[in-house]
C-alpha positions as CSV (number, residue, x, y, z in Angstrom):
1,M,95.8,74.3,113.7
2,S,97.9,71.1,113.0
3,S,100.3,69.7,115.6
4,K,103.1,71.1,114.3
5,E,101.7,74.1,115.2
6,A,100.3,73.6,118.1
7,I,100.1,76.9,120.5
8,T,102.9,76.0,122.9
9,N,105.4,75.5,120.1
10,W,106.9,79.1,120.2
11,A,111.0,78.5,117.9
12,S,111.1,77.9,114.1
13,K,113.9,75.7,113.0
14,D,117.0,77.1,113.5
15,G,116.6,77.7,117.4
16,Q,114.9,81.6,117.2
17,F,111.4,82.4,117.9
18,R,109.4,84.0,115.2
19,R,106.4,86.2,116.4
20,Q,103.1,85.5,114.1
21,Q,101.2,88.4,112.3
22,S,97.8,89.4,113.7
23,K,95.1,88.5,110.6
24,F,92.3,91.0,112.1
25,R,93.3,94.7,111.2
26,N,90.3,97.0,110.4
27,A,89.5,100.4,112.5
28,V,86.6,101.8,114.1
29,S,85.6,105.2,112.3
30,N,82.1,106.9,111.3
31,E,84.0,107.4,107.8
32,Q,81.7,107.3,104.8
33,G,81.3,103.6,104.1
34,S,83.1,102.2,107.4
35,R,82.4,98.7,108.5
36,F,82.7,99.3,112.1
37,P,81.2,103.2,113.4
38,V,81.7,104.3,116.4
39,E,79.1,103.3,118.9
40,K,79.1,103.0,122.4
41,D,78.9,99.3,123.9
42,R,78.8,97.8,120.8
43,Y,82.3,96.6,120.8
44,H,83.8,94.0,123.6
45,L,87.4,93.9,124.7
46,Y,88.9,90.6,125.3
47,V,92.2,90.3,126.9
48,S,94.7,88.4,129.2
49,Y,96.1,90.5,132.5
50,A,99.3,88.3,131.8
51,C,99.9,89.3,128.2
52,P,101.4,92.0,127.9
53,W,100.3,92.6,124.2
54,A,96.5,92.6,126.0
55,H,97.7,95.1,128.8
56,R,98.6,98.3,126.7
57,T,95.2,98.4,125.3
58,L,93.9,98.1,128.9
59,I,96.3,101.2,130.2
60,V,95.1,103.1,127.2
61,R,91.3,102.2,127.6
62,A,91.5,103.4,131.1
63,L,93.7,106.6,130.7
64,K,91.0,107.3,127.9
65,G,88.3,106.7,130.3
66,L,86.2,103.8,127.9
67,E,85.3,101.3,130.4
68,E,81.7,101.8,130.4
69,I,81.8,102.3,125.9
70,I,84.4,99.7,125.6
71,P,83.0,96.5,128.6
72,V,85.9,93.8,129.0
73,S,86.6,90.0,129.0
74,V,89.2,88.8,130.9
75,V,90.6,85.0,130.4
76,H,92.2,82.8,132.8
77,Y,95.8,83.1,133.1
78,E,96.1,79.4,132.1
79,M,97.2,78.8,128.8
80,L,97.4,75.5,127.3
81,E,96.9,73.2,124.2
82,K,93.3,74.7,123.7
83,G,94.9,78.5,124.1
84,W,93.6,81.2,126.8
85,R,90.5,79.7,128.5
86,F,88.2,81.6,130.7
87,V,87.4,80.4,134.3
88,E,84.6,77.5,134.6
89,E,81.4,77.6,136.7
90,G,82.2,77.9,140.5
91,E,86.2,78.5,139.2
92,T,87.7,81.7,141.3
93,V,90.2,83.5,139.9
94,N,91.0,86.9,140.7
95,G,90.1,89.2,138.1
96,A,89.7,86.9,135.3
97,T,86.1,86.6,134.2
98,K,83.2,84.7,132.1
99,D,83.6,84.8,128.9
100,H,80.2,88.0,129.3
101,L,79.5,87.7,125.7
102,Y,78.6,84.3,124.2
103,G,79.6,82.1,127.6
104,L,82.5,80.2,125.9
105,S,85.2,77.7,127.3
106,H,88.0,79.0,125.3
107,L,89.2,82.4,123.0
108,R,89.5,80.3,120.4
109,D,86.2,79.6,120.1
110,L,85.7,83.0,119.9
111,Y,88.1,83.2,116.8
112,F,86.4,80.4,115.1
113,K,83.5,82.4,115.6
114,A,84.6,84.6,113.5
115,D,86.6,82.5,110.6
116,K,85.7,78.9,110.8
117,E,88.7,78.0,108.7
118,Y,90.8,80.3,111.1
119,D,94.5,78.6,111.5
120,Q,96.7,80.6,113.5
121,R,97.4,81.6,117.2
122,F,94.3,82.6,119.0
123,T,96.0,85.8,120.9
124,V,94.6,88.4,123.3
125,P,93.9,91.5,122.7
126,V,90.8,90.6,120.5
127,L,88.6,93.6,119.9
128,W,85.7,92.3,119.5
129,D,81.8,93.6,117.4
130,K,78.5,92.4,118.7
131,K,76.3,93.9,116.2
132,Q,78.1,91.6,112.7
133,E,79.8,89.4,115.8
134,T,83.1,89.3,114.1
135,I,87.1,90.4,115.6
136,V,87.7,94.2,114.2
137,N,90.8,93.9,115.2
138,N,93.4,91.5,117.0
139,E,97.0,93.3,116.4
140,S,97.4,95.5,120.2
141,S,99.2,98.4,118.8
142,E,96.5,99.3,115.9
143,I,94.0,98.7,118.9
144,M,95.9,101.2,121.0
145,R,96.1,103.9,118.8
146,L,91.5,102.8,118.1
147,F,91.5,103.9,121.8
148,N,93.7,106.8,121.7
149,S,91.3,108.4,119.6
150,A,88.4,107.3,118.0
151,F,86.0,107.2,120.5
152,D,86.9,110.5,121.0
153,E,83.2,111.8,120.3
154,L,82.0,109.9,123.2
155,L,84.2,111.5,125.7
156,D,84.4,114.8,127.1
157,G,87.0,116.6,129.6
158,E,90.1,115.7,130.1
159,Q,90.1,112.1,128.8
160,K,88.7,113.3,125.9
161,K,91.9,115.9,125.6
162,L,94.3,112.9,126.5
163,N,96.5,112.2,123.4
164,L,99.0,109.8,123.3
165,L,100.4,110.3,120.1
166,P,101.1,114.4,119.6
167,E,101.9,115.2,116.3
168,A,104.8,116.8,117.6
169,L,106.1,114.2,119.0
170,L,104.7,111.1,116.4
171,K,108.3,110.6,115.2
172,D,110.0,110.1,117.8
173,I,107.3,107.5,119.1
174,D,107.4,105.7,116.2
175,E,111.1,105.5,116.1
176,I,111.4,104.4,119.9
177,N,108.8,101.7,119.4
178,A,110.7,100.4,116.8
179,W,113.8,99.7,118.2
180,V,111.9,99.2,121.7
181,Y,109.8,96.5,120.2
182,D,112.2,94.4,118.2
183,G,115.0,94.8,121.3
184,I,112.9,94.8,124.3
185,N,109.2,93.8,123.8
186,N,109.6,91.2,121.6
187,G,113.5,90.7,122.9
188,V,112.6,88.8,125.6
189,Y,110.5,86.6,123.7
190,K,113.2,85.7,121.2
191,T,115.9,85.7,124.2
192,G,113.6,82.7,126.4
193,F,112.1,81.1,123.8
194,A,115.5,80.5,122.0
195,T,116.2,77.0,121.3
196,T,120.2,77.0,120.2
197,Q,122.9,78.9,122.6
198,D,123.7,81.2,119.6
199,A,119.9,82.2,119.4
200,Y,119.7,82.2,123.3
201,E,122.7,84.4,123.1
202,S,122.6,86.9,120.6
203,N,118.7,88.1,121.4
204,L,120.2,88.1,125.0
205,I,122.8,91.1,124.0
206,A,120.7,92.6,121.5
207,L,117.8,93.0,125.0
208,F,120.7,94.6,127.1
209,D,121.3,97.1,124.6
210,A,118.3,98.3,124.3
211,L,117.9,98.6,127.8
212,N,120.7,100.6,128.3
213,R,119.9,102.6,125.2
214,V,116.4,103.2,127.6
215,E,118.7,104.3,130.4
216,T,120.2,106.7,128.8
217,L,117.3,108.4,127.0
218,L,115.5,108.5,130.5
219,A,118.7,110.1,132.1
220,E,118.8,113.3,129.1
221,S,115.0,113.4,129.4
222,K,113.7,116.8,130.0
223,G,111.1,115.3,132.5
224,A,109.5,112.2,133.6
225,Y,108.4,110.2,130.4
226,L,110.8,109.0,127.6
227,L,110.0,112.3,125.8
228,G,110.0,114.6,128.0
229,D,106.8,115.6,130.4
230,Q,104.7,114.4,128.3
231,L,103.2,110.4,128.5
232,T,102.9,109.2,125.3
233,E,102.2,105.6,123.8
234,A,106.0,104.9,123.8
235,D,106.0,104.9,127.5
236,I,102.6,102.6,127.6
237,R,104.4,100.0,125.2
238,L,108.1,100.3,127.1
239,Y,106.5,99.7,131.0
240,V,104.2,96.4,130.2
241,T,107.7,94.7,129.6
242,I,109.5,96.3,132.3
243,V,107.4,95.7,134.7
244,R,107.1,92.3,134.2
245,F,110.9,92.0,134.1
246,D,112.2,91.6,136.9
247,P,109.4,89.6,138.6
248,V,109.2,86.9,135.4
249,Y,111.8,87.7,132.7
250,V,115.3,87.7,134.8
251,Q,114.2,84.1,135.9
252,H,111.8,82.7,133.6
253,F,113.3,83.9,129.8
254,K,116.7,83.6,131.6
255,C,117.3,87.4,131.0
256,N,119.5,88.0,133.7
257,L,122.4,89.8,132.9
258,G,121.2,92.2,134.9
259,N,117.5,93.6,136.8
260,I,115.8,96.7,136.7
261,R,115.8,97.5,140.3
262,H,119.5,97.4,140.9
263,N,120.9,97.7,137.2
264,Y,119.1,100.7,135.7
265,P,118.3,103.4,138.4
266,H,116.3,105.8,135.6
267,I,114.1,102.9,134.5
268,N,113.1,101.8,137.9
269,K,112.7,105.1,138.4
270,W,110.7,106.0,135.3
271,L,108.9,102.4,136.4
272,K,107.7,103.3,139.9
273,N,106.4,106.9,138.6
274,L,104.5,105.0,136.5
275,Y,103.2,102.3,138.4
276,W,102.7,104.7,142.5
277,N,101.3,107.6,140.9
278,N,99.1,106.8,137.6
279,P,96.0,104.4,138.5
280,A,95.4,103.2,135.0
281,F,99.0,101.4,135.3
282,K,98.8,99.6,138.5
283,T,94.8,99.1,138.3
284,T,95.2,97.1,135.2
285,T,98.8,95.3,136.1
286,E,98.0,91.8,138.2
287,F,101.1,90.0,139.3
288,E,99.3,86.9,139.9
289,H,98.2,86.7,136.5
290,I,101.4,87.4,134.9
291,K,104.0,84.9,137.6
292,K,101.4,82.3,137.4
293,H,100.8,82.7,133.7
294,Y,104.2,82.5,132.3
295,N,105.7,79.5,134.7
296,L,102.2,77.2,133.9
297,S,101.8,77.8,130.8
298,H,105.2,77.4,129.3
299,K,105.9,73.8,130.0
300,Q,108.7,73.8,127.6
301,I,110.6,76.5,130.1
302,S,109.4,75.3,133.1
303,P,108.5,71.7,133.2
304,Y,107.3,70.6,136.6
305,S,105.1,74.5,136.6
306,L,106.5,76.1,139.7
307,Y,106.4,80.3,140.3
308,V,109.0,82.1,141.7
309,L,107.9,84.2,145.2
310,G,110.6,86.7,144.4
311,P,111.6,89.3,143.7
312,L,109.4,91.3,146.5
313,P,107.8,94.1,146.3
314,H,107.3,93.4,142.5
315,V,107.6,97.2,142.1
316,E,109.5,98.9,144.9
317,P,108.3,101.6,146.5
318,E,108.8,105.3,145.0
319,D,109.9,106.6,148.2
320,D,112.8,104.4,148.7
321,G,111.7,103.6,152.3
322,E,113.4,100.4,153.6
323,V,111.5,97.2,152.9
324,I,111.2,94.3,155.3
325,L,110.0,91.0,154.5
326,K,108.1,88.7,156.2
327,I,107.3,85.1,154.9
328,G,106.7,82.3,157.6
329,N,108.9,82.8,160.3
330,V,111.7,84.3,158.2
331,T,112.0,87.9,158.0
332,L,114.5,89.8,155.3
333,N,115.9,93.4,155.6
334,N,117.3,95.6,153.5
335,L,115.5,94.3,150.3
336,N,115.9,98.1,148.9
337,P,119.4,99.1,149.7
338,A,118.5,102.3,148.5
339,G,116.8,102.8,151.3
340,E,119.0,103.0,153.9
341,G,119.0,105.9,156.2
342,N,115.6,106.4,155.2
343,D,113.2,106.6,158.3
344,K,110.2,104.9,156.2
345,R,110.1,101.2,156.5
346,H,107.8,98.8,154.6
347,V,106.4,95.6,155.8
348,L,105.2,93.1,153.1
349,K,103.4,89.9,154.2
350,H,104.4,87.2,151.6
351,Q,100.6,85.9,150.4
352,E,99.7,84.9,146.9
353,P,101.3,87.0,143.9
354,S,100.0,90.4,143.9
355,A,101.2,93.8,144.0
């Protein structure tokens, strides 16, 4: 990777952010001639808790009960010139791990192990084949779909039955995914990494137009999810951006025309339901990694590496009770205006960023 293509250079000459296309696009299958057959403990997943693209693969992995079938290594939240790194000997970072397979110091070394001539960004997630010692896939949308069904023969019960891509809803899922990706998932990055005012404003407006569209979709939904009463892939792909929106994107990426908790009641209700009622969402959401990564890694945006404390709580309580925050000798009341008149109280004492 040349100096002109350094991992921390994000925008093109016109000020617009353009995302790199993933290089490794293989499938896991038992079809005849498959290079990567279905096997337990053959594959290993490399992720970052900070990264929304990796996060969505973790959610599907948890929903499908693949934890014992596909182990995971988690990088440090800090990503500098050499890309994602693993924790060092004696270093403790909640949730982060060493490289369980090879003891590598950086994720880039795994890419070079798969391809000595690799010259693109060293992204997560990475699905790795331990037998052939190569990357199967590093495209998160495809890994999600592999996890949804490719390993079903190794599962039983409800997890095997769970299908995040029901045939009857597949067309709608794909349509939602397309505009949510462009306007929201990638939209926050196009806004935050813009280097001209025109690029920033055009992407910001498109982002909030897409959020308005989601708000309407949820307001008209006949159930708790985007497409009614069934959780689908579309909910997962949207969640990983929305759960980061108020804590990070509003301030760090200047996506500040509004926020989720105060301006989008239906999205906020949907978010709270997923976070508080489905362990696959809450247990894979690590706010320390999320808040520190963006502000410590993006030096061109945050040169002094300061990460904000608020807003707290990161996800509001589902019951809309009154929220009281204590920081040192300062107490802040009524952080959740919707909780006024509700006799339930949530007292938060600030420590490091956490759920």
